[in-house]
N, C-alpha and C positions, 0 to 999 in steps of 0.2 A: 604412778599417778595415784593421788589420794582423793577420794570422793566421800563427802559426808552429807547425809540427808537429814533434815530436821524432822523429828517425830514429836515436837511440842504440840500442845492442844490446838493451836490455830492452824498449823500445817496439817495436823491429823484431820481436822474437819475439811480441809481443802484437798484431801486425797493423798497424803504422804505414803500411806500403806501401799496404794496402787502404784505410785511412782517408784517406791523401793522395790516392789516385786518386779516391775518392768525392767528396771536397771539391773537387778540381779539376773534376770532372764537373759538380757542382752550381753552381760559379761560372760555368762556361760556359753551362749550361742556363738560368741566371737572368740572363745577360748582365751580370755584375758585374765583369768584368775591369778596368774603369776605377774601380771603387769598393773593390775588395778587393786588398790586397797579400798574397800567399800564398807562404811560404817554408818550407824545412826547416831544422832546427838539430840539433846533437848534444845530448847529454844535458842535460836541464833540472834534474836532481837530484831528481826526484820519481818515482823508478823504481817504487815501489809503486803509484802511481796509474795509470801508463801506459795507453794511449797518451796522452801529454800534448799538448794543443793549447792554445796561448796565443792569446787573442783580446783585443787591446788591453790587455795586462798582466794578464789574469785567466786562470789555468790551469784547464783542464777535462780530465777523464778521458773519453776517447772510445774506443769499440771499433768494429770494422768494422760490427757490428750496430746501433750507435747513431749512426753518423755522419750519416745523413740527418736524424734527429730533432734531433741537436745543431745541424746547419746551420740547420734551420728556426727553432729557439729562440734560438740565439746569434748568428746572422748575419742571416738574412732579417728577423727581428723587430726588429733594431736598425739596419737601413739605411733 
């Protein structure tokens, strides 16, 4: 599974750093380092949606408050 999080200026202002840290933490806690490729990218062009997180080609809007729930539904449930 490939996950990409936007680190562009709009997403940064909406908390992309916190979202990234939470996703990294959840990947480690669930021992998914060998199953999940996680990276940052600059603007995905969907600034109104921010923080944009792409999971295998599908873009999701994630906030620091919803990152754990997002991970549960979009990552753990699909691995």
